[in-house]
MIKOLTOR-906852 format. One record per residue (C-alpha): residue number from 1; y, x, z. Coordinates in Angstrom, 3 decimals, always signed. Layout:
{num NUM north Y east X up Z}
...
end
This chain:
{num 1 north -109.007 east -39.537 up -145.646}
{num 2 north -111.378 east -37.039 up -144.060}
{num 3 north -113.035 east -39.708 up -141.951}
{num 4 north -113.342 east -42.020 up -144.943}
{num 5 north -115.018 east -39.398 up -147.139}
{num 6 north -117.362 east -38.272 up -144.361}
{num 7 north -118.289 east -41.886 up -143.581}
{num 8 north -118.984 east -42.608 up -147.252}
{num 9 north -121.253 east -39.576 up -147.543}
{num 10 north -123.092 east -40.659 up -144.400}
{num 11 north -123.630 east -44.130 up -145.862}
{num 12 north -125.025 east -42.609 up -149.070}
{num 13 north -127.755 east -40.908 up -147.065}
{num 14 north -129.099 east -44.326 up -146.047}
{num 15 north -130.604 east -44.562 up -149.525}
{num 16 north -132.849 east -41.558 up -148.873}
{num 17 north -135.723 east -40.828 up -146.504}
{num 18 north -133.670 east -38.655 up -144.122}
{num 19 north -131.130 east -40.804 up -142.329}
{num 20 north -128.454 east -39.747 up -139.844}
{num 21 north -128.376 east -40.801 up -136.201}
{num 22 north -125.540 east -43.310 up -136.311}
{num 23 north -124.042 east -42.597 up -132.875}
{num 24 north -123.832 east -38.886 up -133.628}
{num 25 north -121.561 east -39.542 up -136.626}
{num 26 north -118.623 east -39.945 up -134.246}
{num 27 north -118.446 east -36.153 up -133.878}
{num 28 north -118.150 east -35.072 up -137.550}
{num 29 north -116.405 east -38.235 up -138.763}
{num 30 north -113.815 east -38.715 up -136.001}
{num 31 north -113.809 east -35.929 up -133.404}
{num 32 north -113.579 east -32.981 up -135.820}
{num 33 north -110.485 east -34.191 up -137.723}
{num 34 north -108.805 east -35.376 up -134.501}
{num 35 north -109.299 east -32.023 up -132.777}
{num 36 north -108.153 east -30.156 up -135.891}
{num 37 north -105.048 east -32.339 up -136.216}
{num 38 north -104.194 east -31.928 up -132.532}
{num 39 north -104.583 east -28.149 up -132.766}
{num 40 north -102.426 east -27.901 up -135.903}
{num 41 north -99.776 east -30.201 up -134.449}
{num 42 north -99.601 east -28.265 up -131.182}
{num 43 north -99.125 east -24.969 up -133.032}
{num 44 north -96.401 east -26.473 up -135.204}
{num 45 north -94.651 east -27.938 up -132.171}
{num 46 north -94.832 east -24.638 up -130.324}
{num 47 north -93.286 east -22.804 up -133.282}
{num 48 north -90.533 east -25.370 up -133.846}
{num 49 north -88.132 east -25.607 up -130.937}
{num 50 north -87.284 east -29.161 up -129.931}
{num 51 north -89.706 east -30.801 up -132.357}
{num 52 north -91.821 east -32.474 up -129.703}
{num 53 north -89.007 east -33.187 up -127.272}
{num 54 north -89.456 east -33.770 up -123.575}
{num 55 north -92.719 east -35.691 up -124.034}
{num 56 north -94.618 east -32.629 up -125.261}
{num 57 north -95.808 east -31.680 up -121.799}
{num 58 north -98.874 east -31.977 up -119.647}
{num 59 north -99.002 east -35.257 up -117.687}
{num 60 north -97.830 east -34.798 up -114.122}
{num 61 north -101.213 east -36.080 up -112.891}
{num 62 north -103.017 east -33.016 up -114.301}
{num 63 north -103.223 east -30.381 up -111.536}
{num 64 north -101.747 east -26.976 up -112.249}
{num 65 north -105.073 east -25.252 up -111.618}
{num 66 north -106.692 east -27.337 up -114.364}
{num 67 north -103.934 east -26.469 up -116.830}
{num 68 north -104.242 east -22.767 up -116.054}
{num 69 north -108.034 east -22.809 up -116.386}
{num 70 north -108.130 east -24.310 up -119.884}
{num 71 north -107.283 east -21.194 up -121.887}
{num 72 north -109.715 east -18.949 up -119.946}
{num 73 north -112.360 east -21.636 up -120.572}
{num 74 north -111.571 east -21.610 up -124.306}
{num 75 north -111.871 east -17.820 up -124.343}
{num 76 north -115.128 east -17.967 up -122.399}
{num 77 north -116.667 east -20.657 up -124.595}
{num 78 north -115.693 east -18.753 up -127.735}
{num 79 north -117.156 east -15.538 up -126.318}
{num 80 north -120.445 east -17.245 up -125.396}
{num 81 north -120.805 east -18.774 up -128.861}
{num 82 north -119.809 east -15.533 up -130.608}
{num 83 north -122.348 east -13.569 up -128.552}
{num 84 north -125.087 east -16.064 up -129.390}
{num 85 north -124.311 east -15.954 up -133.108}
{num 86 north -124.274 east -12.146 up -133.067}
{num 87 north -127.679 east -12.080 up -131.358}
{num 88 north -129.032 east -14.502 up -133.983}
{num 89 north -127.596 east -12.393 up -136.824}
{num 90 north -129.112 east -9.248 up -135.303}
{num 91 north -132.556 east -10.888 up -135.177}
{num 92 north -132.219 east -12.011 up -138.789}
{num 93 north -131.189 east -8.510 up -139.851}
{num 94 north -134.165 east -6.931 up -138.046}
{num 95 north -136.623 east -9.400 up -139.604}
{num 96 north -134.835 east -9.745 up -142.945}
{num 97 north -137.984 east -8.890 up -144.905}
{num 98 north -139.877 east -11.808 up -143.323}
{num 99 north -136.964 east -14.192 up -143.910}
{num 100 north -136.584 east -13.272 up -147.578}
{num 101 north -140.356 east -13.418 up -148.015}
{num 102 north -140.472 east -17.011 up -146.787}
{num 103 north -137.504 east -17.857 up -148.984}
{num 104 north -139.352 east -16.548 up -152.012}
{num 105 north -142.605 east -18.368 up -151.154}
{num 106 north -140.800 east -21.714 up -151.234}
{num 107 north -140.095 east -21.293 up -154.952}
{num 108 north -136.898 east -23.327 up -154.667}
{num 109 north -135.326 east -21.828 up -157.767}
{num 110 north -131.745 east -20.643 up -158.148}
{num 111 north -129.975 east -23.901 up -157.286}
{num 112 north -132.419 east -24.955 up -154.577}
{num 113 north -132.496 east -21.475 up -153.085}
{num 114 north -128.704 east -21.331 up -152.996}
{num 115 north -128.475 east -24.714 up -151.288}
{num 116 north -131.147 east -23.689 up -148.780}
{num 117 north -129.338 east -20.440 up -148.024}
{num 118 north -126.030 east -22.257 up -147.502}
{num 119 north -127.663 east -24.779 up -145.169}
{num 120 north -129.168 east -21.969 up -143.094}
{num 121 north -125.804 east -20.208 up -142.863}
{num 122 north -124.230 east -23.460 up -141.681}
{num 123 north -126.955 east -23.672 up -139.021}
{num 124 north -125.906 east -20.329 up -137.508}
{num 125 north -123.960 east -22.002 up -134.639}
{num 126 north -127.123 east -23.913 up -133.708}
{num 127 north -129.171 east -20.725 up -133.826}
{num 128 north -126.469 east -19.061 up -131.754}
{num 129 north -126.890 east -21.734 up -129.068}
{num 130 north -130.637 east -21.074 up -129.132}
{num 131 north -129.901 east -17.385 up -128.601}
{num 132 north -127.541 east -18.222 up -125.716}
{num 133 north -130.263 east -20.271 up -124.030}
{num 134 north -132.744 east -17.427 up -124.447}
{num 135 north -130.324 east -14.847 up -123.061}
{num 136 north -129.431 east -17.147 up -120.163}
{num 137 north -133.110 east -17.447 up -119.252}
{num 138 north -133.736 east -21.124 up -120.044}
{num 139 north -135.687 east -20.424 up -123.229}
{num 140 north -136.007 east -22.225 up -126.546}
{num 141 north -138.568 east -24.640 up -127.931}
{num 142 north -138.835 east -23.932 up -131.656}
{num 143 north -141.407 east -26.676 up -132.262}
{num 144 north -143.631 east -28.563 up -129.848}
{num 145 north -145.863 east -25.952 up -128.225}
{num 146 north -143.988 east -22.940 up -129.612}
{num 147 north -141.533 east -21.528 up -127.095}
{num 148 north -139.453 east -18.411 up -126.648}
{num 149 north -138.696 east -17.218 up -123.099}
{num 150 north -138.092 east -13.961 up -121.243}
{num 151 north -141.813 east -13.581 up -120.588}
{num 152 north -142.850 east -13.867 up -124.221}
{num 153 north -143.275 east -15.983 up -127.329}
{num 154 north -145.866 east -18.726 up -127.755}
{num 155 north -146.920 east -19.388 up -131.326}
{num 156 north -147.368 east -22.663 up -133.143}
{num 157 north -147.351 east -24.247 up -136.588}
{num 158 north -143.831 east -23.502 up -137.772}
{num 159 north -141.876 east -25.450 up -140.402}
{num 160 north -141.230 east -23.637 up -143.685}
{num 161 north -137.651 east -22.750 up -142.825}
{num 162 north -137.042 east -19.141 up -143.913}
{num 163 north -134.634 east -18.259 up -141.110}
{num 164 north -137.352 east -18.987 up -138.545}
{num 165 north -139.113 east -15.888 up -139.865}
{num 166 north -136.632 east -13.935 up -137.719}
{num 167 north -138.359 east -15.142 up -134.541}
{num 168 north -140.500 east -12.558 up -132.714}
{num 169 north -144.249 east -12.638 up -133.145}
{num 170 north -146.286 east -14.370 up -130.403}
{num 171 north -146.980 east -12.171 up -127.424}
{num 172 north -145.536 east -10.813 up -124.202}
{num 173 north -142.090 east -9.230 up -124.058}
{num 174 north -141.099 east -6.042 up -122.173}
{num 175 north -140.319 east -6.504 up -118.502}
{num 176 north -136.755 east -5.251 up -118.983}
{num 177 north -135.825 east -8.228 up -121.142}
{num 178 north -134.313 east -10.223 up -118.228}
{num 179 north -131.605 east -7.566 up -118.288}
{num 180 north -130.091 east -9.615 up -121.100}
{num 181 north -128.620 east -11.787 up -118.356}
{num 182 north -125.943 east -9.107 up -118.004}
{num 183 north -124.407 east -10.475 up -121.229}
{num 184 north -123.366 east -13.865 up -119.745}
{num 185 north -122.417 east -12.088 up -116.507}
{num 186 north -120.106 east -9.872 up -118.548}
{num 187 north -118.596 east -12.910 up -120.271}
{num 188 north -118.083 east -14.404 up -116.817}
{num 189 north -116.129 east -11.276 up -115.914}
{num 190 north -113.976 east -11.873 up -119.005}
{num 191 north -113.344 east -15.466 up -117.873}
{num 192 north -112.412 east -14.194 up -114.409}
{num 193 north -110.019 east -11.638 up -115.876}
{num 194 north -108.355 east -14.256 up -118.091}
{num 195 north -108.082 east -16.546 up -115.057}
{num 196 north -106.270 east -13.824 up -113.120}
{num 197 north -103.818 east -13.452 up -115.983}
{num 198 north -103.176 east -17.195 up -115.943}
{num 199 north -101.740 east -17.121 up -112.409}
{num 200 north -99.064 east -15.080 up -110.671}
{num 201 north -100.149 east -11.571 up -109.735}
{num 202 north -99.579 east -12.113 up -106.009}
{num 203 north -101.069 east -15.608 up -105.851}
{num 204 north -103.446 east -16.278 up -102.997}
{num 205 north -107.164 east -15.712 up -103.309}
{num 206 north -107.811 east -19.447 up -103.049}
{num 207 north -105.572 east -20.173 up -106.053}
{num 208 north -107.207 east -17.460 up -108.146}
{num 209 north -110.708 east -18.549 up -107.133}
{num 210 north -109.924 east -22.203 up -107.933}
{num 211 north -108.672 east -21.389 up -111.444}
{num 212 north -111.629 east -19.079 up -112.104}
{num 213 north -114.153 east -21.618 up -110.797}
{num 214 north -112.677 east -24.364 up -112.981}
{num 215 north -112.678 east -22.067 up -116.025}
{num 216 north -116.317 east -21.101 up -115.449}
{num 217 north -117.329 east -24.738 up -114.951}
{num 218 north -115.505 east -25.861 up -118.092}
{num 219 north -117.073 east -23.028 up -120.105}
{num 220 north -120.610 east -23.866 up -119.008}
{num 221 north -120.034 east -27.585 up -119.534}
{num 222 north -118.549 east -27.033 up -123.000}
{num 223 north -121.508 east -24.907 up -124.129}
{num 224 north -123.955 east -27.472 up -122.746}
{num 225 north -122.103 east -30.310 up -124.465}
{num 226 north -122.078 east -28.462 up -127.789}
{num 227 north -125.821 east -27.918 up -127.508}
{num 228 north -126.393 east -31.582 up -126.651}
{num 229 north -124.354 east -32.678 up -129.666}
{num 230 north -125.810 east -30.071 up -132.014}
{num 231 north -129.411 east -30.420 up -130.837}
{num 232 north -131.974 east -33.081 up -131.556}
{num 233 north -134.919 east -33.253 up -133.893}
{num 234 north -135.821 east -32.079 up -137.365}
{num 235 north -138.372 east -34.818 up -137.954}
{num 236 north -141.267 east -36.474 up -136.171}
{num 237 north -144.119 east -35.341 up -133.908}
{num 238 north -143.952 east -31.549 up -133.500}
{num 239 north -140.348 east -31.502 up -134.759}
{num 240 north -139.168 east -34.416 up -132.635}
{num 241 north -137.614 east -32.278 up -129.894}
{num 242 north -136.555 east -28.717 up -130.632}
{num 243 north -133.912 east -26.290 up -129.491}
{num 244 north -132.411 east -25.364 up -126.149}
{num 245 north -132.387 east -27.545 up -123.009}
{num 246 north -128.687 east -28.388 up -122.758}
{num 247 north -128.609 east -29.284 up -119.060}
{num 248 north -130.666 east -26.344 up -117.838}
{num 249 north -128.723 east -23.930 up -120.033}
{num 250 north -125.386 east -25.214 up -118.699}
{num 251 north -126.560 east -24.790 up -115.093}
{num 252 north -127.869 east -21.279 up -115.754}
{num 253 north -124.615 east -20.289 up -117.440}
{num 254 north -122.650 east -21.769 up -114.541}
{num 255 north -124.410 east -19.397 up -112.151}
{num 256 north -124.321 east -16.340 up -114.398}
{num 257 north -120.705 east -16.767 up -115.494}
{num 258 north -119.792 east -17.455 up -111.883}
{num 259 north -121.326 east -14.173 up -110.757}
{num 260 north -119.287 east -12.245 up -113.311}
{num 261 north -116.053 east -14.037 up -112.427}
{num 262 north -116.687 east -13.560 up -108.697}
{num 263 north -117.138 east -9.814 up -109.174}
{num 264 north -113.781 east -9.578 up -110.956}
{num 265 north -112.062 east -11.633 up -108.249}
{num 266 north -113.594 east -9.449 up -105.542}
{num 267 north -112.444 east -6.291 up -107.318}
{num 268 north -108.918 east -7.709 up -107.734}
{num 269 north -108.763 east -8.732 up -104.067}
{num 270 north -109.964 east -5.291 up -102.930}
{num 271 north -107.409 east -3.536 up -105.105}
{num 272 north -104.525 east -5.638 up -103.750}
{num 273 north -105.542 east -4.945 up -100.155}
{num 274 north -105.534 east -1.168 up -100.623}
end
């Protein structure tokens, strides 16, 4: 039913000037309800003894280290996305006057203004991924020629989207801004800590490092995949390619999260040897 309704709405858009990218419909039309159903079913099975029977287990071919790394990866991915959204919300709050000013200049009226506000709220995860890329050091391209990196902001002709009024004015940024990288390093430490909790306390260093490395890799890959699926264009020419570079951001996060996880593993190993 969900897939049918979503598919019908997608087909209705073909009558207008803005048409969806057909291959990307697989995510909202099929993947979202499948993931939601799997999550709900797993929770119900876990709460109801004997419901799933003997088949409700991981396949024997899946290594134990992979199974143990999944939950730390989920925690890490959630923490990265939450941090990005919080950074985006903080920027909007600081520049709220500019955002509301642009909203008023559009003259969208009550209904149009409400719809526009709702759409911008729904875009918060995308803006959060932009913030993650900026914090990680890989920057963001708002429109062609207008970028946001650690060194500063380059201006350009911006689309009349009110939330973009929260972006900093063009110019150089303070030299301490690369210190923001401590945020993903800290999340990497969280992933490392969750990885340690996923294995036996006296497990060998190799086992702990393997689980942590897999969790960090899965976290970085998941964030990069979400950005690749949620990115794209807002139109043609200057709006044809905007947002964060998914591949570069995933690689940067892999290194930064890995540093944080490695520090936690080193601290744990030192404490056990005392």
